[in-house]
C-alpha positions as CSV (number, residue, x, y, z in Angstrom):
1,M,75.0,66.8,83.1
2,P,73.2,66.6,79.7
3,A,72.6,70.0,78.1
4,K,68.8,69.8,78.4
5,L,69.0,69.0,82.1
6,L,71.5,71.7,82.7
7,A,69.2,74.2,81.0
8,A,66.2,73.0,82.9
9,S,68.1,73.2,86.2
10,R,68.7,77.0,85.6
11,V,65.0,77.8,85.4
12,P,64.1,77.0,89.0
13,F,67.1,79.0,90.1
14,R,65.8,82.1,88.4
15,G,62.3,81.4,89.7
16,Q,63.8,80.9,93.2
17,A,65.4,84.3,93.0
18,S,62.1,85.9,92.0
19,L,60.4,84.0,94.8
20,L,62.9,85.3,97.4
21,R,62.4,88.8,96.2
22,G,58.6,88.3,96.5
23,L,59.0,86.9,100.0
24,G,61.0,90.0,100.9
25,E,58.3,92.3,99.7
26,L,55.8,90.3,101.7
27,E,57.6,91.3,104.9
28,M,57.7,95.0,104.7
29,L,55.8,98.3,104.5
30,Q,56.5,100.1,101.2
31,V,55.6,103.7,100.8
32,D,56.0,105.0,97.2
33,K,55.8,108.6,96.1
34,L,53.2,109.7,98.7
35,H,51.7,113.2,98.4
36,Q,49.3,115.0,100.8
37,Y,48.0,118.5,100.9
38,Y,46.4,120.8,103.5
39,G,44.5,123.5,101.6
40,G,47.2,125.0,99.4
41,S,50.1,123.6,101.4
42,H,52.0,120.6,100.0
43,I,52.7,118.6,103.2
44,L,54.0,115.3,101.8
45,R,56.1,115.7,98.7
46,G,56.6,112.4,96.9
47,L,57.8,110.6,100.0
48,S,59.1,107.0,99.7
49,F,60.7,104.5,102.1
50,E,60.5,100.9,103.3
51,A,60.2,99.4,106.8
52,K,61.0,95.7,107.2
53,V,59.6,93.1,109.5
54,G,62.2,92.4,112.2
55,E,63.6,95.9,112.3
56,V,62.9,99.2,114.1
57,T,62.7,102.0,111.6
58,C,63.0,105.4,113.2
59,L,61.6,108.4,111.5
60,L,63.1,111.7,112.8
61,G,62.4,115.3,112.1
62,R,61.6,118.6,113.6
63,N,58.1,119.8,114.4
64,G,56.0,120.7,111.4
65,V,57.8,118.6,108.7
66,G,54.8,116.3,108.2
67,K,55.6,113.2,110.4
68,T,52.1,112.9,111.9
69,T,50.4,113.6,108.6
70,L,52.4,110.7,107.1
71,L,51.3,108.4,109.9
72,K,47.6,109.4,109.4
73,C,48.0,108.5,105.7
74,L,49.5,105.2,106.6
75,M,46.5,104.4,108.9
76,G,43.9,105.7,106.4
77,L,42.9,108.5,108.6
78,L,43.8,110.8,105.8
79,P,43.5,109.6,102.2
80,A,46.7,109.9,100.2
81,K,46.3,112.3,97.3
82,E,48.9,110.5,95.2
83,G,51.2,107.6,95.6
84,A,50.9,104.1,97.0
85,V,51.1,102.2,100.4
86,N,51.8,98.5,100.3
87,W,51.9,96.2,103.3
88,E,53.1,92.6,103.0
89,G,52.8,92.7,99.3
90,Q,49.2,94.0,99.3
91,A,48.1,97.4,98.1
92,I,46.3,99.1,101.0
93,T,46.2,102.7,99.8
94,A,42.4,102.6,99.5
95,Y,41.9,100.7,102.8
96,K,39.8,102.3,105.5
97,P,41.4,102.5,109.0
98,H,39.5,99.4,110.3
99,Q,40.7,97.4,107.3
100,R,44.3,98.3,108.0
101,V,43.8,97.1,111.6
102,H,42.5,93.8,110.3
103,A,45.6,93.7,108.0
104,G,47.8,93.6,111.0
105,I,48.6,97.3,111.5
106,A,48.4,99.0,114.9
107,Y,48.9,102.7,115.6
108,V,49.8,104.5,118.9
109,P,49.0,108.2,118.2
110,Q,50.7,111.2,119.7
111,G,48.8,112.1,122.9
112,R,47.9,108.4,123.6
113,E,44.1,108.9,123.2
114,I,43.1,106.3,125.7
115,F,39.6,106.1,127.1
116,G,39.8,108.0,130.4
117,R,36.5,106.7,131.9
118,L,37.2,103.0,131.1
119,T,39.4,100.9,133.3
120,V,42.8,99.8,132.2
121,E,41.5,96.3,131.5
122,E,38.6,97.7,129.4
123,N,41.0,99.8,127.4
124,L,43.1,96.8,126.7
125,L,40.1,94.8,125.6
126,M,39.3,97.5,123.1
127,G,42.5,96.4,121.3
128,L,41.0,93.0,120.6
129,S,38.2,94.3,118.4
130,R,39.8,92.7,115.3
131,F,39.1,89.2,116.8
132,G,36.0,87.2,117.3
133,A,34.0,87.2,120.5
134,K,35.8,84.2,122.0
135,E,39.3,85.6,121.6
136,A,38.2,89.1,122.7
137,K,37.1,88.1,126.2
138,E,40.4,88.3,128.0
139,V,43.5,90.5,127.9
140,P,46.5,88.5,126.5
141,A,48.9,87.6,129.3
142,F,51.9,88.9,127.3
143,I,50.6,92.5,127.6
144,Y,50.8,92.3,131.4
145,E,54.2,90.6,131.1
146,L,55.5,93.5,129.0
147,F,53.9,96.2,131.3
148,P,53.5,94.8,134.8
149,V,52.1,98.1,136.1
150,L,49.0,97.6,133.9
151,L,48.2,94.4,135.8
152,Q,48.6,96.1,139.1
153,M,46.2,98.9,137.9
154,K,43.9,97.0,135.7
155,Q,40.7,98.0,137.6
156,R,41.8,101.7,137.8
157,R,40.3,104.2,135.3
158,G,42.6,105.1,132.5
159,G,42.2,108.8,133.2
160,D,43.6,108.3,136.7
161,L,47.0,107.0,135.4
162,S,50.1,109.1,135.1
163,G,51.2,110.2,131.7
164,G,53.8,107.5,131.5
165,Q,51.4,104.8,132.6
166,Q,48.9,106.0,130.0
167,Q,51.5,105.7,127.3
168,Q,52.2,102.1,128.4
169,L,48.4,101.5,128.3
170,A,48.2,102.9,124.7
171,I,51.0,100.7,123.6
172,G,49.5,97.7,125.3
173,R,46.2,98.3,123.7
174,A,47.9,98.4,120.3
175,L,49.8,95.2,121.0
176,A,46.6,93.4,122.0
177,S,45.6,93.3,118.4
178,R,48.8,91.2,117.7
179,P,50.0,93.5,114.9
180,R,52.7,92.7,112.3
181,L,53.3,96.5,112.0
182,L,53.4,98.7,115.0
183,I,53.4,102.5,114.4
184,L,54.4,104.7,117.4
185,D,54.1,108.5,117.2
186,E,56.5,110.1,119.6
187,P,56.0,107.8,122.6
188,T,58.5,109.7,124.8
189,E,56.6,113.0,124.6
190,G,55.9,114.3,128.1
191,I,57.1,111.1,129.8
192,Q,59.3,110.8,132.8
193,P,62.8,109.3,132.1
194,S,62.2,106.1,134.1
195,V,59.2,105.2,131.9
196,I,61.0,106.2,128.7
197,K,63.6,103.6,129.7
198,E,60.9,100.9,130.2
199,I,59.2,101.7,126.9
200,G,62.6,101.5,125.2
201,A,63.2,98.1,126.7
202,V,59.8,96.8,125.5
203,I,60.5,98.0,121.9
204,K,63.8,96.2,122.0
205,Q,62.1,93.1,123.2
206,L,59.4,93.3,120.5
207,A,62.1,93.9,117.8
208,A,64.1,90.9,119.0
209,R,61.2,88.6,118.3
210,G,61.7,89.2,114.6
211,D,58.0,89.0,113.6
212,M,57.0,92.6,113.6
213,A,58.0,95.8,111.8
214,I,58.2,98.8,114.1
215,L,57.9,102.3,112.7
216,L,58.9,104.8,115.4
217,V,58.5,108.5,114.9
218,E,60.6,110.4,117.4
219,Q,62.2,113.8,118.1
220,F,64.4,112.5,121.0
221,Y,67.6,111.7,119.2
222,D,69.2,109.5,121.9
223,F,66.1,107.3,122.3
224,A,65.9,106.8,118.5
225,A,69.7,106.1,118.2
226,E,69.5,103.4,120.8
227,L,66.7,101.6,119.0
228,A,67.1,102.2,115.3
229,D,68.0,99.4,112.9
230,Q,67.2,101.9,110.1
231,Y,66.8,105.7,110.3
232,L,64.9,108.2,108.1
233,V,65.3,111.9,108.4
234,M,62.3,114.0,107.2
235,S,62.3,117.6,106.3
236,R,59.6,119.6,104.5
237,G,57.6,116.6,103.6
238,E,60.5,114.6,102.1
239,I,63.0,111.9,103.3
240,V,66.3,113.8,103.0
241,Q,68.6,111.2,104.5
242,Q,68.4,107.6,105.5
243,G,70.8,104.9,106.7
244,R,71.5,102.2,109.2
245,G,71.1,103.0,112.9
246,E,74.6,102.2,113.9
247,N,75.8,105.0,111.5
248,M,73.6,107.8,112.9
249,Q,76.3,109.6,114.8
250,A,78.9,109.3,112.0
251,E,76.4,110.6,109.5
252,G,75.5,113.7,111.5
253,V,71.9,112.9,112.2
254,R,71.7,114.7,115.5
255,G,72.5,118.0,113.8
256,L,69.6,117.4,111.4
257,V,66.9,116.9,114.0
258,T,67.9,119.1,117.0
259,I,66.5,122.6,117.2
């Protein structure tokens, strides 16, 4: 090959490498040096991590280490004092909560926060608020396929459901928005073992599709270990350890999060 052509052929290769890096950044949540305070207390201390599309990232930590504060910052419910949040290559640090929802982020808060006086179907329809009127008229069939109990009880009021059923409803409502990033805050809290197993199976099914990043905050080690592609351990507002899910036992994660 002539020297000029050889030199020219190398340019696209370098460009391709940059493009591939860029595409990787477009398929992840990136949190960089995030800080948050409550009064004089420094709750989040320069916290950084990434959560990739196609993976379940499990964030573990004991009570009071700042996990829920972090999630509120990710959703814009609390403004970050310092640092940056990027989603799919876009800076969203200054976004309001509804803007983050429109960017493809869904949040299932601790305690579920469903609408107790609305029916199951009406609760699920609330998850369609990011779409136009035509798309928001009917609950997507895949929600009922993931959680058949919601179809059986779709005319029942949300407040009349069991705790486990309410958790399934809260997750279903979040999924109705067809998110690219699903954030779950301790979905096993106060839930009976049979429903925990069902929720775990749904998370596995969602992860297997490969088109969604899942950030799961959890205290229940066994549940997290079964699902995690990546794990993060949080203590005193910082990520103190991280690694791949299959290495959690070998790397002593249980001892870091159990009381």
